[in-house]
N, C-alpha and C positions, 0 to 999 in steps of 0.2 A: 454728822454720823453719812450724811449723804457724800460729802468728799473722801471719807475713809472708805465707804464702799466703792465707790469709782477709781480709787487709786488702788484697790484690790483687783479690780475687773483689768486693769491694763498689764499689773505687773503681771498675773497667770495666762497672757496672752503668750501662744506658743511661738518659738523662735523660726520664721519663715526663710532664712536664708538659705539658697541653695548653693553646694558646693560643688564647682565643676572641675571633674579630672579630665585632662587630657586622655584621650585614646590611644592605646599601646597597639592599635590594631591597625594595620595596612589593608584596606578590602578591596575585592575586586568582582564585577558582576561582569559574567558573560553570556551574552545573549545566544540563542541556536544559533548554526550558521545556516544564512539566508541567500537561496538558489534564485537567482535572475536570469531564466532559462530562454534566451532569444532566437537559439539554433532550430532552422526547419529539419534539418537532419537526424532523423532519430537515433542513430548510431552512437551520437555522442554521451559518453558517460560520465553522468554528474551525480550519481548516489554516493552518499557519503553519512555519516552517523551525524546526525543533528548535536550531539552533544561533544563531538570532537575535540571542540576549540577549548571547552570547560574543561575538558579531562588534560588535554596538554598545558594550560595555562596553570591547573593544580599542579601540574608537575615540576615545572620550570619557573616558577613563582620564585622557589628558593635562591635562583640566580642572580635578584634584584641586587642593587647596592643602596643604602639609604647614607644620608647626610650625617656626617658625624657632628656637625655643629661648629667645626673649626676649619672649614674650605674643603674638607676631603668626605671621601666616602667609603664605607664598610661594608661587608658581607651582611646580608640579612641576619644570618646568625651570630654574628656579632654586636647586634644593632641594639639590642634589646624588644626588638618590636616584632610582633607577631605579623605574617600575611595572610591570609583568609580570602577562598574565591569561592562564588556562587553562582549557581544557575539559577532557572524560574523556579527548579523542586525545592531548593535548598536556601532560596534566599528568605522565605516566611520564618525561618529558624532565629533569624536574625534580626528580619526588617519587617515587620508585617503590616506597615503604616502606608503602604503606597502600591500601585498596581505596574509591577515589573512587565508584566506581558504586554499593556496598552502602550506604555511609554518609558523605556529604561532608563532612559537619557535624562530623564524627569527626576525620574527614583535616584537614578545616583547624584544627582543634584543637590537632591533635598536631603539623603542621607550621608552625603561627605565621602564619598568612593569614587573610585574610577570604574569607569565601563567598558568593556571590549566588545568590539562589532565586528563579524566578519561576513564580507559579504562577495558572492562567487559570480561573476558574470558572462554568459555564456552566449555566443553567437557561433555561425557557422565555422569560423574560419580562426576563431582564438579563445581561451579560456582566461580570465582574471580574475586572480584571488587578493583582496583587500582585506586588509585588518588595520583596525584605527581603534584606538585606546584613547579615550576623554577624559579629563582629569575633573573635578568635583565642582568647576565653574563653566563645563559644557565646552571647554577648550581642546583641541587636538593635540594631544600630550604626545603621541607616536603613533605613527604611520608607515606601513610597507606593504608593497605588493609584489606577486609573481606572475608570469604569463608563459601557459603553454599553448604553443600554435600548432596547427594543423600541418603535417609536412605532406608537399605534394613531390612526387619525383616523376619526371617522364623516361621512358626507358625506350630508346631509339629502336625502330626495328630494322633488322639486319638481312639481307638477301641470302638465302640458304638454297644449297645445291647438294642434294645427295645422289651418287652413283653406287648402284647394286649392280654386283657381277655374277654371272652363276655358270660353271663348269661344268661341261657334259660330255660323256662318250668313254671309251675305254682306253688301253694304254695304246692302241693304235688308232683308235678314232679319234678324230677332232670334234671339236665343238664348244659351244657357249653362247652366251648372252649378256649385257649388260644394259642397265636400264638406269635412267637420269632422271632425277626430279627437282625440279626447279621452284622455286617459291619466292615471287619477286618482293621486293621491297615495299610495304603498306606506306600509304602517303601519309598517315599520321602515326605517330609514337603513342607508346602504350600509356597512360595515367596510373601512378600509384599514389594512393594515397594512405597516410598515417594517421588516423583521426585524432585530436587532441581530448583530454580527458582528464575529470577530476579526480585525486587519487591522496589518500589520508597521509599520506608520506609528503606533501606539498603542506597541507596544514601544520604538521609536525616541525618540519625544517622552518617555517617562516614564524611560528611563536617560539622557537628555541633561540633563533637568531636576535627576534624584538626582544625577550626577555633577559638576555645576556646584558643587552645593553641598557635597560630601563636601569634611572637612578633618581631615587626619591628623596626631594628635600621635605623634611620634617621642621615644623614650626616650633 
C-alpha cells in the first residue's frame, strides 16, 4: 500500500519543463544626451532636448538591415523581426528588473539588447558629438562622431582718406573749401569670431547616417 501511495504522488507532480522561445524583437535603449561643458566662454550654445537622440533613433530604426541567415541582409520590414526603442521613461514597461538610470550599459547586457549613448564635449574652441552603440556583450557595435569648430577670422585694417569739398559764392564770385580726413591704418587687425554651437540638426544627421548602416546578425 505504501508503495502504491508513493507511486501516485510522483505521478501527480507537475511538468517543470520550461519552453524558451527566441525573441522576435530587436531592442535598443537610448540614454539622455550627456553634455560635458568645459568651455569658459558662456556664449557657446549647448542647449538641446535630452531625448533628441531617443526620438531620432525611434524614427530611423526602420532603416536597419537584418541577416537572412544565408549570408545576406534584408530590410527590417521584410525580416519578420520587430525593432523597439526605449528611454528612461518607457523602459519600465518592458524591463522593470534593472536600474537603467544608474547603469544603463549593465542593464542592456543583463536584458540582451543594444545601448545607445550620446555624449557632447565642449571647450572654448570645439564641440564634439559622439554616438556609441554597444551590443549585449558590452562591446562597441558602432560609433560615430562629428565636430563643430569655432571660426576665427582676422580683418585687416586699411588706411582711409575722405575728402570733402564745399562750393560757395554766386555766379561771379568764387570760393570753396576742401577738407581731408585721414585715418591711418591700425596696427592690429580686427578679430571676428563665429562661436561653435550644438544644434538639433547635428544629432539628427549623425543618427540618420548611423542607422542606415546598421546591420544586425540574428542567431
